[in-house]
All heavy atoms as a GROMACS GRO file, in nm:
protein
  613
    1MET      N    1   6.448  18.258   7.577
    1MET     CA    2   6.583  18.272   7.537
    1MET      C    3   6.675  18.257   7.653
    1MET      O    4   6.758  18.329   7.672
    1MET     CB    5   6.603  18.419   7.479
    1MET     CG    6   6.528  18.442   7.350
    1MET     SD    7   6.599  18.587   7.273
    1MET     CE    8   6.458  18.682   7.265
    2ALA      N    9   6.657  18.146   7.710
    2ALA     CA   10   6.751  18.096   7.827
    2ALA      C   11   6.846  17.997   7.780
    2ALA      O   12   6.872  17.908   7.860
    2ALA     CB   13   6.662  18.065   7.936
    3GLU      N   14   6.901  18.007   7.658
    3GLU     CA   15   6.995  17.901   7.614
    3GLU      C   16   7.117  17.915   7.682
    3GLU      O   17   7.164  18.021   7.746
    3GLU     CB   18   7.023  17.921   7.464
    3GLU     CG   19   6.896  17.904   7.366
    3GLU     CD   20   6.802  18.012   7.378
    3GLU    OE1   21   6.850  18.130   7.417
    3GLU    OE2   22   6.685  18.001   7.342
    4SER      N   23   7.199  17.804   7.689
    4SER     CA   24   7.319  17.810   7.759
    4SER      C   25   7.437  17.780   7.673
    4SER      O   26   7.426  17.714   7.575
    4SER     CB   27   7.317  17.726   7.886
    4SER     OG   28   7.303  17.589   7.835
    5THR      N   29   7.553  17.834   7.708
    5THR     CA   30   7.680  17.799   7.640
    5THR      C   31   7.732  17.659   7.697
    5THR      O   32   7.731  17.639   7.808
    5THR     CB   33   7.783  17.912   7.668
    5THR    OG1   34   7.734  18.038   7.631
    5THR    CG2   35   7.909  17.888   7.586
    6THR      N   36   7.757  17.569   7.598
    6THR     CA   37   7.799  17.442   7.646
    6THR      C   38   7.958  17.437   7.657
    6THR      O   39   7.999  17.396   7.767
    6THR     CB   40   7.759  17.334   7.552
    6THR    OG1   41   7.786  17.367   7.410
    6THR    CG2   42   7.593  17.318   7.560
    7HIS      N   43   8.024  17.457   7.549
    7HIS     CA   44   8.171  17.458   7.564
    7HIS      C   45   8.229  17.532   7.447
    7HIS      O   46   8.160  17.556   7.345
    7HIS     CB   47   8.236  17.319   7.570
    7HIS     CG   48   8.205  17.240   7.462
    7HIS    ND1   49   8.071  17.175   7.443
    7HIS    CD2   50   8.270  17.200   7.348
    7HIS    CE1   51   8.073  17.092   7.322
    7HIS    NE2   52   8.197  17.123   7.276
    8GLN      N   53   8.355  17.571   7.446
    8GLN     CA   54   8.428  17.623   7.341
    8GLN      C   55   8.460  17.533   7.229
    8GLN      O   56   8.489  17.416   7.250
    8GLN     CB   57   8.545  17.694   7.379
    8GLN     CG   58   8.534  17.821   7.469
    8GLN     CD   59   8.473  17.936   7.387
    8GLN    OE1   60   8.359  17.952   7.400
    8GLN    NE2   61   8.551  17.998   7.316
    9ARG      N   62   8.448  17.572   7.101
    9ARG     CA   63   8.490  17.484   6.994
    9ARG      C   64   8.634  17.484   6.990
    9ARG      O   65   8.707  17.580   7.006
    9ARG     CB   66   8.451  17.556   6.856
    9ARG     CG   67   8.300  17.553   6.836
    9ARG     CD   68   8.253  17.609   6.704
    9ARG     NE   69   8.123  17.630   6.706
    9ARG     CZ   70   8.037  17.562   6.614
    9ARG    NH1   71   8.083  17.472   6.535
    9ARG    NH2   72   7.909  17.577   6.628
   10PRO      N   73   8.696  17.363   6.950
   10PRO     CA   74   8.841  17.353   6.955
   10PRO      C   75   8.902  17.390   6.832
   10PRO      O   76   9.014  17.345   6.795
   10PRO     CB   77   8.860  17.203   6.978
   10PRO     CG   78   8.734  17.146   6.902
   10PRO     CD   79   8.624  17.255   6.926
   11LEU      N   80   8.849  17.490   6.756
   11LEU     CA   81   8.912  17.544   6.631
   11LEU      C   82   9.004  17.660   6.650
   11LEU      O   83   8.973  17.755   6.733
   11LEU     CB   84   8.807  17.575   6.527
   11LEU     CG   85   8.711  17.477   6.500
   11LEU    CD1   86   8.595  17.531   6.400
   11LEU    CD2   87   8.780  17.369   6.416
   12THR      N   88   9.123  17.662   6.598
   12THR     CA   89   9.207  17.771   6.615
   12THR      C   90   9.146  17.899   6.555
   12THR      O   91   9.107  17.900   6.445
   12THR     CB   92   9.348  17.741   6.545
   12THR    OG1   93   9.395  17.624   6.597
   12THR    CG2   94   9.443  17.849   6.559
   13GLY      N   95   9.154  18.006   6.630
   13GLY     CA   96   9.106  18.121   6.584
   13GLY      C   97   8.950  18.137   6.599
   13GLY      O   98   8.900  18.255   6.568
   14TRP      N   99   8.878  18.050   6.645
   14TRP     CA  100   8.740  18.054   6.661
   14TRP      C  101   8.707  18.116   6.791
   14TRP      O  102   8.740  18.065   6.913
   14TRP     CB  103   8.670  17.921   6.661
   14TRP     CG  104   8.528  17.906   6.670
   14TRP    CD1  105   8.455  17.899   6.775
   14TRP    CD2  106   8.435  17.947   6.567
   14TRP    NE1  107   8.317  17.882   6.747
   14TRP    CE2  108   8.308  17.919   6.620
   14TRP    CE3  109   8.453  17.966   6.426
   14TRP    CZ2  110   8.195  17.947   6.533
   14TRP    CZ3  111   8.331  17.986   6.357
   14TRP    CH2  112   8.205  17.979   6.419
   15ASP      N  113   8.656  18.231   6.804
   15ASP     CA  114   8.635  18.311   6.921
   15ASP      C  115   8.490  18.316   6.963
   15ASP      O  116   8.449  18.398   7.047
   15ASP     CB  117   8.688  18.451   6.902
   15ASP     CG  118   8.619  18.531   6.802
   15ASP    OD1  119   8.547  18.464   6.720
   15ASP    OD2  120   8.642  18.646   6.802
   16LYS      N  121   8.401  18.222   6.914
   16LYS     CA  122   8.267  18.212   6.947
   16LYS      C  123   8.241  18.093   7.014
   16LYS      O  124   8.287  17.989   6.982
   16LYS     CB  125   8.173  18.225   6.817
   16LYS     CG  126   8.195  18.349   6.748
   16LYS     CD  127   8.128  18.356   6.616
   16LYS     CE  128   8.187  18.467   6.529
   16LYS     NZ  129   8.188  18.426   6.392
   17PRO      N  130   8.151  18.095   7.110
   17PRO     CA  131   8.118  17.967   7.195
   17PRO      C  132   8.024  17.888   7.100
   17PRO      O  133   7.958  17.931   7.024
   17PRO     CB  134   8.041  18.018   7.309
   17PRO     CG  135   7.982  18.161   7.266
   17PRO     CD  136   8.084  18.210   7.171
   18GLU      N  137   8.023  17.770   7.139
   18GLU     CA  138   7.925  17.664   7.081
   18GLU      C  139   7.802  17.689   7.158
   18GLU      O  140   7.780  17.657   7.269
   18GLU     CB  141   7.971  17.516   7.086
   18GLU     CG  142   7.884  17.431   7.018
   18GLU     CD  143   7.920  17.292   7.021
   18GLU    OE1  144   8.039  17.274   7.014
   18GLU    OE2  145   7.843  17.200   7.019
   19LEU      N  146   7.691  17.740   7.085
   19LEU     CA  147   7.563  17.779   7.149
   19LEU      C  148   7.467  17.665   7.157
   19LEU      O  149   7.462  17.595   7.052
   19LEU     CB  150   7.508  17.898   7.086
   19LEU     CG  151   7.597  18.034   7.089
   19LEU    CD1  152   7.528  18.131   6.997
   19LEU    CD2  153   7.620  18.080   7.217
   20ASP      N  154   7.382  17.656   7.255
   20ASP     CA  155   7.283  17.556   7.251
   20ASP      C  156   7.171  17.632   7.196
   20ASP      O  157   7.105  17.711   7.257
   20ASP     CB  158   7.254  17.523   7.399
   20ASP     CG  159   7.136  17.428   7.406
   20ASP    OD1  160   7.076  17.383   7.302
   20ASP    OD2  161   7.101  17.387   7.519
   21LEU      N  162   7.121  17.590   7.071
   21LEU     CA  163   7.018  17.644   6.990
   21LEU      C  164   6.892  17.577   6.995
   21LEU      O  165   6.786  17.597   6.924
   21LEU     CB  166   7.058  17.669   6.842
   21LEU     CG  167   7.192  17.751   6.827
   21LEU    CD1  168   7.228  17.746   6.676
   21LEU    CD2  169   7.167  17.880   6.874
   22SER      N  170   6.886  17.465   7.086
   22SER     CA  171   6.765  17.383   7.097
   22SER      C  172   6.642  17.452   7.131
   22SER      O  173   6.543  17.413   7.086
   22SER     CB  174   6.798  17.259   7.174
   22SER     OG  175   6.826  17.300   7.315
   23ASN      N  176   6.655  17.556   7.215
   23ASN     CA  177   6.545  17.622   7.265
   23ASN      C  178   6.533  17.764   7.195
   23ASN      O  179   6.475  17.845   7.256
   23ASN     CB  180   6.537  17.626   7.429
   23ASN     CG  181   6.507  17.491   7.474
   23ASN    OD1  182   6.428  17.420   7.423
   23ASN    ND2  183   6.580  17.458   7.578
   24ALA      N  184   6.606  17.795   7.099
   24ALA     CA  185   6.612  17.937   7.041
   24ALA      C  186   6.488  17.975   6.980
   24ALA      O  187   6.419  17.881   6.932
   24ALA     CB  188   6.721  17.939   6.949
   25GLN      N  189   6.450  18.092   6.999
   25GLN     CA  190   6.319  18.144   6.940
   25GLN      C  191   6.353  18.195   6.805
   25GLN      O  192   6.392  18.310   6.782
   25GLN     CB  193   6.262  18.252   7.024
   25GLN     CG  194   6.214  18.197   7.150
   25GLN     CD  195   6.155  18.299   7.250
   25GLN    OE1  196   6.133  18.417   7.198
   25GLN    NE2  197   6.121  18.267   7.362
   26TRP      N  198   6.335  18.117   6.694
   26TRP     CA  199   6.371  18.140   6.557
   26TRP      C  200   6.267  18.240   6.499
   26TRP      O  201   6.152  18.213   6.513
   26TRP     CB  202   6.382  18.020   6.480
   26TRP     CG  203   6.494  17.929   6.515
   26TRP    CD1  204   6.496  17.824   6.601
   26TRP    CD2  205   6.637  17.960   6.483
   26TRP    NE1  206   6.622  17.782   6.627
   26TRP    CE2  207   6.708  17.853   6.547
   26TRP    CE3  208   6.697  18.041   6.405
   26TRP    CZ2  209   6.850  17.841   6.535
   26TRP    CZ3  210   6.854  18.035   6.387
   26TRP    CH2  211   6.909  17.927   6.452
   27GLN      N  212   6.309  18.329   6.415
   27GLN     CA  213   6.229  18.431   6.349
   27GLN      C  214   6.255  18.412   6.201
   27GLN      O  215   6.363  18.419   6.158
   27GLN     CB  216   6.267  18.577   6.393
   27GLN     CG  217   6.243  18.590   6.542
   27GLN     CD  218   6.290  18.728   6.588
   27GLN    OE1  219   6.284  18.829   6.514
   27GLN    NE2  220   6.340  18.736   6.708
   28SER      N  221   6.158  18.420   6.121
   28SER     CA  222   6.159  18.423   5.982
   28SER      C  223   6.206  18.543   5.920
   28SER      O  224   6.160  18.653   5.979
   28SER     CB  225   6.037  18.356   5.917
   28SER     OG  226   6.009  18.226   5.956
   29SER      N  227   6.272  18.538   5.815
   29SER     CA  228   6.308  18.651   5.732
   29SER      C  229   6.196  18.698   5.648
   29SER      O  230   6.111  18.616   5.620
   29SER     CB  231   6.451  18.625   5.664
   29SER     OG  232   6.432  18.542   5.573
   30SER      N  233   6.206  18.814   5.598
   30SER     CA  234   6.123  18.851   5.490
   30SER      C  235   5.967  18.827   5.526
   30SER      O  236   5.888  18.788   5.435
   30SER     CB  237   6.160  18.779   5.343
   30SER     OG  238   6.283  18.803   5.316
   31ARG      N  239   5.941  18.854   5.635
   31ARG     CA  240   5.800  18.847   5.696
   31ARG      C  241   5.736  18.705   5.675
   31ARG      O  242   5.634  18.682   5.637
   31ARG     CB  243   5.711  18.944   5.619
   31ARG     CG  244   5.751  19.100   5.642
   31ARG     CD  245   5.674  19.186   5.572
   31ARG     NE  246   5.742  19.307   5.526
   31ARG     CZ  247   5.734  19.416   5.598
   31ARG    NH1  248   5.674  19.421   5.706
   31ARG    NH2  249   5.806  19.523   5.549
   32GLY      N  250   5.830  18.606   5.692
   32GLY     CA  251   5.798  18.467   5.671
   32GLY      C  252   5.794  18.404   5.537
   32GLY      O  253   5.760  18.290   5.523
   33LEU      N  254   5.840  18.488   5.441
   33LEU     CA  255   5.846  18.436   5.306
   33LEU      C  256   5.993  18.386   5.268
   33LEU      O  257   6.002  18.325   5.164
   33LEU     CB  258   5.809  18.543   5.206
   33LEU     CG  259   5.667  18.606   5.236
   33LEU    CD1  260   5.650  18.726   5.150
   33LEU    CD2  261   5.552  18.505   5.216
   34GLY      N  262   6.084  18.417   5.351
   34GLY     CA  263   6.215  18.375   5.317
   34GLY      C  264   6.256  18.237   5.356
   34GLY      O  265   6.178  18.172   5.421
   35ASP      N  266   6.382  18.196   5.306
   35ASP     CA  267   6.438  18.062   5.349
   35ASP      C  268   6.534  18.064   5.473
   35ASP      O  269   6.581  17.971   5.507
   35ASP     CB  270   6.518  18.019   5.232
   35ASP     CG  271   6.431  17.987   5.120
   35ASP    OD1  272   6.309  17.949   5.124
   35ASP    OD2  273   6.482  17.991   4.996
   36VAL      N  274   6.544  18.192   5.535
   36VAL     CA  275   6.636  18.209   5.641
   36VAL      C  276   6.561  18.233   5.763
   36VAL      O  277   6.451  18.308   5.762
   36VAL     CB  278   6.732  18.313   5.601
   36VAL    CG1  279   6.817  18.364   5.723
   36VAL    CG2  280   6.821  18.283   5.476
   37GLN      N  281   6.611  18.183   5.875
   37GLN     CA  282   6.566  18.216   6.016
   37GLN      C  283   6.676  18.273   6.085
   37GLN      O  284   6.787  18.218   6.076
   37GLN     CB  285   6.508  18.098   6.078
   37GLN     CG  286   6.376  18.044   6.012
   37GLN     CD  287   6.319  17.920   6.080
   37GLN    OE1  288   6.382  17.838   6.113
   37GLN    NE2  289   6.187  17.910   6.083
   38ILE      N  290   6.645  18.360   6.174
   38ILE     CA  291   6.748  18.395   6.273
   38ILE      C  292   6.701  18.387   6.419
   38ILE      O  293   6.582  18.386   6.449
   38ILE     CB  294   6.802  18.548   6.248
   38ILE    CG1  295   6.677  18.646   6.259
   38ILE    CG2  296   6.869  18.563   6.114
   38ILE    CD1  297   6.720  18.797   6.257
   39ALA      N  298   6.802  18.376   6.515
   39ALA     CA  299   6.767  18.373   6.650
   39ALA      C  300   6.883  18.456   6.734
   39ALA      O  301   6.996  18.448   6.683
   39ALA     CB  302   6.765  18.234   6.711
   40PHE      N  303   6.823  18.530   6.825
   40PHE     CA  304   6.929  18.602   6.917
   40PHE      C  305   6.962  18.528   7.039
   40PHE      O  306   6.866  18.490   7.118
   40PHE     CB  307   6.876  18.747   6.955
   40PHE     CG  308   6.844  18.819   6.824
   40PHE    CD1  309   6.714  18.822   6.770
   40PHE    CD2  310   6.933  18.900   6.762
   40PHE    CE1  311   6.685  18.894   6.661
   40PHE    CE2  312   6.903  18.965   6.653
   40PHE     CZ  313   6.779  18.973   6.601
   41VAL      N  314   7.083  18.482   7.051
   41VAL     CA  315   7.124  18.390   7.158
   41VAL      C  316   7.240  18.443   7.229
   41VAL      O  317   7.359  18.450   7.164
   41VAL     CB  318   7.141  18.239   7.110
   41VAL    CG1  319   7.174  18.144   7.218
   41VAL    CG2  320   7.026  18.208   7.034
   42GLU      N  321   7.247  18.466   7.361
   42GLU     CA  322   7.362  18.514   7.434
   42GLU      C  323   7.442  18.617   7.364
   42GLU      O  324   7.566  18.602   7.373
   42GLU     CB  325   7.443  18.388   7.473
   42GLU     CG  326   7.374  18.279   7.550
   42GLU     CD  327   7.454  18.164   7.595
   42GLU    OE1  328   7.573  18.181   7.605
   42GLU    OE2  329   7.392  18.060   7.618
   43GLY      N  330   7.383  18.716   7.314
   43GLY     CA  331   7.457  18.819   7.251
   43GLY      C  332   7.507  18.791   7.107
   43GLY      O  333   7.577  18.874   7.055
   44PHE      N  334   7.480  18.681   7.061
   44PHE     CA  335   7.511  18.638   6.920
   44PHE      C  336   7.390  18.627   6.838
   44PHE      O  337   7.283  18.625   6.878
   44PHE     CB  338   7.596  18.500   6.914
   44PHE     CG  339   7.726  18.512   6.983
   44PHE    CD1  340   7.728  18.485   7.123
   44PHE    CD2  341   7.832  18.546   6.916
   44PHE    CE1  342   7.852  18.484   7.188
   44PHE    CE2  343   7.954  18.546   6.976
   44PHE     CZ  344   7.957  18.523   7.115
   45ILE      N  345   7.407  18.629   6.699
   45ILE     CA  346   7.290  18.615   6.603
   45ILE      C  347   7.329  18.475   6.533
   45ILE      O  348   7.426  18.450   6.476
   45ILE     CB  349   7.286  18.732   6.509
   45ILE    CG1  350   7.250  18.851   6.575
   45ILE    CG2  351   7.175  18.695   6.416
   45ILE    CD1  352   7.367  18.932   6.624
   46ALA      N  353   7.225  18.390   6.541
   46ALA     CA  354   7.235  18.266   6.474
   46ALA      C  355   7.149  18.267   6.346
   46ALA      O  356   7.038  18.325   6.350
   46ALA     CB  357   7.194  18.144   6.566
   47MET      N  358   7.198  18.210   6.248
   47MET     CA  359   7.120  18.209   6.124
   47MET      C  360   7.119  18.066   6.065
   47MET      O  361   7.217  18.000   6.058
   47MET     CB  362   7.176  18.305   6.007
   47MET     CG  363   7.095  18.310   5.882
   47MET     SD  364   7.161  18.445   5.777
   47MET     CE  365   7.314  18.371   5.712
   48ARG      N  366   7.003  18.027   6.018
   48ARG     CA  367   6.978  17.892   5.956
   48ARG      C  368   6.891  17.884   5.856
   48ARG      O  369   6.808  17.975   5.814
   48ARG     CB  370   6.933  17.785   6.072
   48ARG     CG  371   6.790  17.812   6.104
   48ARG     CD  372   6.737  17.706   6.205
   48ARG     NE  373   6.597  17.717   6.237
   48ARG     CZ  374   6.536  17.648   6.330
   48ARG    NH1  375   6.596  17.566   6.401
   48ARG    NH2  376   6.409  17.670   6.355
   49ASN      N  377   6.898  17.775   5.769
   49ASN     CA  378   6.808  17.748   5.657
   49ASN      C  379   6.679  17.693   5.714
   49ASN      O  380   6.675  17.587   5.781
   49ASN     CB  381   6.875  17.647   5.565
   49ASN     CG  382   6.791  17.619   5.447
   49ASN    OD1  383   6.673  17.636   5.442
   49ASN    ND2  384   6.852  17.562   5.345
   50SER      N  385   6.564  17.765   5.694
   50SER     CA  386   6.441  17.724   5.743
   50SER      C  387   6.396  17.591   5.683
   50SER      O  388   6.316  17.519   5.752
   50SER     CB  389   6.336  17.828   5.724
   50SER     OG  390   6.309  17.854   5.595
   51GLY      N  391   6.433  17.561   5.564
   51GLY     CA  392   6.400  17.431   5.495
   51GLY      C  393   6.477  17.322   5.553
   51GLY      O  394   6.442  17.206   5.522
   52SER      N  395   6.585  17.342   5.630
   52SER     CA  396   6.674  17.244   5.680
   52SER      C  397   6.726  17.280   5.812
   52SER      O  398   6.845  17.300   5.834
   52SER     CB  399   6.785  17.212   5.575
   52SER     OG  400   6.857  17.099   5.614
   53PRO      N  401   6.626  17.299   5.912
   53PRO     CA  402   6.685  17.349   6.043
   53PRO      C  403   6.769  17.251   6.120
   53PRO      O  404   6.827  17.303   6.210
   53PRO     CB  405   6.537  17.356   6.114
   53PRO     CG  406   6.446  17.272   6.040
   53PRO     CD  407   6.491  17.261   5.901
   54GLN      N  408   6.788  17.126   6.076
   54GLN     CA  409   6.879  17.044   6.144
   54GLN      C  410   7.023  17.066   6.100
   54GLN      O  411   7.123  17.026   6.159
   54GLN     CB  412   6.837  16.897   6.129
   54GLN     CG  413   6.865  16.845   5.985
   54GLN     CD  414   6.750  16.883   5.883
   54GLN    OE1  415   6.660  16.956   5.921
   54GLN    NE2  416   6.772  16.839   5.761
   55SER      N  417   7.050  17.142   5.983
   55SER     CA  418   7.173  17.170   5.929
   55SER      C  419   7.233  17.274   6.030
   55SER      O  420   7.175  17.342   6.099
   55SER     CB  421   7.164  17.244   5.794
   55SER     OG  422   7.106  17.144   5.708
   56PRO      N  423   7.382  17.279   6.024
   56PRO     CA  424   7.443  17.376   6.107
   56PRO      C  425   7.415  17.517   6.081
   56PRO      O  426   7.360  17.554   5.971
   56PRO     CB  427   7.587  17.355   6.066
   56PRO     CG  428   7.614  17.223   6.002
   56PRO     CD  429   7.471  17.197   5.938
   57SER      N  430   7.404  17.594   6.188
   57SER     CA  431   7.368  17.739   6.178
   57SER      C  432   7.500  17.833   6.178
   57SER      O  433   7.600  17.778   6.220
   57SER     CB  434   7.295  17.787   6.311
   57SER     OG  435   7.180  17.698   6.328
   58LEU      N  436   7.494  17.937   6.113
   58LEU     CA  437   7.604  18.036   6.105
   58LEU      C  438   7.579  18.117   6.241
   58LEU      O  439   7.469  18.162   6.275
   58LEU     CB  440   7.592  18.126   5.995
   58LEU     CG  441   7.609  18.046   5.856
   58LEU    CD1  442   7.580  18.147   5.737
   58LEU    CD2  443   7.747  17.999   5.846
   59ILE      N  444   7.698  18.153   6.299
   59ILE     CA  445   7.690  18.236   6.425
   59ILE      C  446   7.774  18.356   6.399
   59ILE      O  447   7.877  18.357   6.344
   59ILE     CB  448   7.756  18.161   6.552
   59ILE    CG1  449   7.687  18.005   6.581
   59ILE    CG2  450   7.747  18.255   6.662
   59ILE    CD1  451   7.546  18.029   6.601
   60PHE      N  452   7.704  18.470   6.421
   60PHE     CA  453   7.764  18.607   6.394
   60PHE      C  454   7.769  18.676   6.533
   60PHE      O  455   7.689  18.673   6.616
   60PHE     CB  456   7.663  18.681   6.312
   60PHE     CG  457   7.650  18.635   6.172
   60PHE    CD1  458   7.553  18.547   6.138
   60PHE    CD2  459   7.731  18.681   6.062
   60PHE    CE1  460   7.533  18.493   6.006
   60PHE    CE2  461   7.709  18.640   5.929
   60PHE     CZ  462   7.611  18.542   5.910
   61THR      N  463   7.876  18.761   6.546
   61THR     CA  464   7.879  18.868   6.648
   61THR      C  465   7.794  18.976   6.592
   61THR      O  466   7.752  18.987   6.473
   61THR     CB  467   8.016  18.905   6.674
   61THR    OG1  468   8.068  18.981   6.557
   61THR    CG2  469   8.114  18.793   6.719
   62PRO      N  470   7.752  19.067   6.685
   62PRO     CA  471   7.668  19.184   6.636
   62PRO      C  472   7.749  19.266   6.534
   62PRO      O  473   7.679  19.312   6.434
   62PRO     CB  474   7.655  19.262   6.760
   62PRO     CG  475   7.642  19.165   6.875
   62PRO     CD  476   7.760  19.077   6.831
   63ALA      N  477   7.879  19.278   6.540
   63ALA     CA  478   7.945  19.354   6.440
   63ALA      C  479   7.954  19.285   6.296
   63ALA      O  480   7.936  19.334   6.206
   63ALA     CB  481   8.092  19.375   6.484
   64GLU      N  482   7.963  19.148   6.314
   64GLU     CA  483   7.970  19.065   6.186
   64GLU      C  484   7.827  19.070   6.116
   64GLU      O  485   7.810  19.084   6.001
   64GLU     CB  486   8.001  18.913   6.220
   64GLU     CG  487   8.161  18.905   6.261
   64GLU     CD  488   8.176  18.755   6.312
   64GLU    OE1  489   8.095  18.699   6.368
   64GLU    OE2  490   8.287  18.726   6.304
   65TRP      N  491   7.725  19.055   6.206
   65TRP     CA  492   7.590  19.065   6.145
   65TRP      C  493   7.564  19.195   6.080
   65TRP      O  494   7.509  19.203   5.974
   65TRP     CB  495   7.486  19.056   6.255
   65TRP     CG  496   7.354  19.044   6.224
   65TRP    CD1  497   7.263  19.143   6.232
   65TRP    CD2  498   7.281  18.947   6.141
   65TRP    NE1  499   7.144  19.108   6.187
   65TRP    CE2  500   7.150  18.980   6.120
   65TRP    CE3  501   7.334  18.819   6.086
   65TRP    CZ2  502   7.066  18.917   6.042
   65TRP    CZ3  503   7.237  18.752   6.011
   65TRP    CH2  504   7.106  18.791   5.978
   66GLY      N  505   7.610  19.307   6.150
   66GLY     CA  506   7.583  19.444   6.084
   66GLY      C  507   7.657  19.452   5.956
   66GLY      O  508   7.597  19.509   5.846
   67ALA      N  509   7.781  19.393   5.939
   67ALA     CA  510   7.855  19.399   5.826
   67ALA      C  511   7.780  19.314   5.713
   67ALA      O  512   7.786  19.357   5.601
   67ALA     CB  513   7.987  19.356   5.841
   68PHE      N  514   7.738  19.204   5.760
   68PHE     CA  515   7.659  19.111   5.672
   68PHE      C  516   7.530  19.174   5.600
   68PHE      O  517   7.520  19.178   5.486
   68PHE     CB  518   7.628  18.973   5.738
   68PHE     CG  519   7.551  18.886   5.652
   68PHE    CD1  520   7.601  18.808   5.553
   68PHE    CD2  521   7.403  18.867   5.680
   68PHE    CE1  522   7.517  18.713   5.476
   68PHE    CE2  523   7.326  18.798   5.603
   68PHE     CZ  524   7.381  18.710   5.498
   69VAL      N  525   7.458  19.233   5.703
   69VAL     CA  526   7.330  19.296   5.650
   69VAL      C  527   7.358  19.415   5.571
   69VAL      O  528   7.301  19.428   5.462
   69VAL     CB  529   7.249  19.341   5.772
   69VAL    CG1  530   7.130  19.422   5.737
   69VAL    CG2  531   7.198  19.212   5.844
   70SER      N  532   7.467  19.499   5.597
   70SER     CA  533   7.510  19.613   5.521
   70SER      C  534   7.543  19.564   5.382
   70SER      O  535   7.508  19.629   5.276
   70SER     CB  536   7.603  19.688   5.590
   70SER     OG  537   7.659  19.796   5.508
   71GLY      N  538   7.629  19.459   5.371
   71GLY     CA  539   7.668  19.419   5.249
   71GLY      C  540   7.546  19.353   5.164
   71GLY      O  541   7.539  19.376   5.043
   72ALA      N  542   7.467  19.292   5.230
   72ALA     CA  543   7.345  19.237   5.149
   72ALA      C  544   7.253  19.359   5.106
   72ALA      O  545   7.205  19.349   5.000
   72ALA     CB  546   7.261  19.149   5.266
   73ARG      N  547   7.236  19.449   5.182
   73ARG     CA  548   7.170  19.577   5.134
   73ARG      C  549   7.227  19.637   5.012
   73ARG      O  550   7.160  19.688   4.928
   73ARG     CB  551   7.142  19.668   5.246
   73ARG     CG  552   7.048  19.623   5.356
   73ARG     CD  553   7.020  19.726   5.455
   73ARG     NE  554   6.929  19.674   5.555
   73ARG     CZ  555   6.917  19.703   5.675
   73ARG    NH1  556   7.013  19.785   5.723
   73ARG    NH2  557   6.834  19.656   5.760
   74GLU      N  558   7.361  19.644   5.011
   74GLU     CA  559   7.429  19.691   4.901
   74GLU      C  560   7.445  19.596   4.774
   74GLU      O  561   7.514  19.633   4.679
   74GLU     CB  562   7.570  19.736   4.951
   74GLU     CG  563   7.554  19.860   5.052
   74GLU     CD  564   7.701  19.888   5.102
   74GLU    OE1  565   7.794  19.841   5.056
   74GLU    OE2  566   7.702  19.963   5.196
   75GLY      N  567   7.391  19.479   4.789
   75GLY     CA  568   7.393  19.395   4.678
   75GLY      C  569   7.514  19.297   4.680
   75GLY      O  570   7.534  19.213   4.575
   76GLU      N  571   7.596  19.298   4.788
   76GLU     CA  572   7.703  19.225   4.794
   76GLU      C  573   7.686  19.068   4.802
   76GLU      O  574   7.751  18.984   4.759
   76GLU     CB  575   7.789  19.260   4.914
   76GLU     CG  576   7.928  19.188   4.926
   76GLU     CD  577   8.014  19.249   5.022
   76GLU    OE1  578   8.003  19.362   5.063
   76GLU    OE2  579   8.104  19.169   5.070
   77PHE      N  580   7.550  19.033   4.862
   77PHE     CA  581   7.513  18.893   4.882
   77PHE      C  582   7.376  18.881   4.803
   77PHE      O  583   7.299  18.959   4.813
   77PHE     CB  584   7.499  18.861   5.032
   77PHE     CG  585   7.610  18.891   5.103
   77PHE    CD1  586   7.636  19.006   5.179
   77PHE    CD2  587   7.711  18.799   5.113
   77PHE    CE1  588   7.745  19.036   5.258
   77PHE    CE2  589   7.827  18.812   5.185
   77PHE     CZ  590   7.845  18.932   5.254
   78ASP      N  591   7.364  18.758   4.748
   78ASP     CA  592   7.240  18.722   4.694
   78ASP      C  593   7.166  18.633   4.790
   78ASP      O  594   7.205  18.525   4.815
   78ASP     CB  595   7.261  18.637   4.560
   78ASP     CG  596   7.137  18.595   4.490
   78ASP    OD1  597   7.020  18.639   4.534
   78ASP    OD2  598   7.148  18.531   4.397
   79LEU      N  599   7.062  18.699   4.850
   79LEU     CA  600   6.990  18.622   4.952
   79LEU      C  601   6.871  18.545   4.900
   79LEU      O  602   6.792  18.490   4.975
   79LEU     CB  603   6.944  18.720   5.063
   79LEU     CG  604   7.052  18.787   5.142
   79LEU    CD1  605   6.994  18.897   5.229
   79LEU    CD2  606   7.145  18.697   5.211
   80THR      N  607   6.851  18.540   4.771
   80THR     CA  608   6.744  18.463   4.728
   80THR      C  609   6.777  18.310   4.708
   80THR      O  610   6.886  18.264   4.692
   80THR     CB  611   6.702  18.518   4.580
   80THR    OG1  612   6.813  18.516   4.499
   80THR    CG2  613   6.646  18.661   4.606
   0.00000   0.00000   0.00000
């Protein structure tokens, strides 16, 4: 997990760095049965589609991740 931050995204209001995910250690969700993989990189959580790993990843702060997971557990998100 020695990924490095390359540069800031030029989007207004975007407060997350552009992370180098090329060497991220991706973990499968649902004990390897799900379509989602996550990686912990430089204090952020990256999430990607395991069936299309070249697609862009979503980047969450720990607080955003907690809110996402909490909402998913309450049925707010359909993760299937």
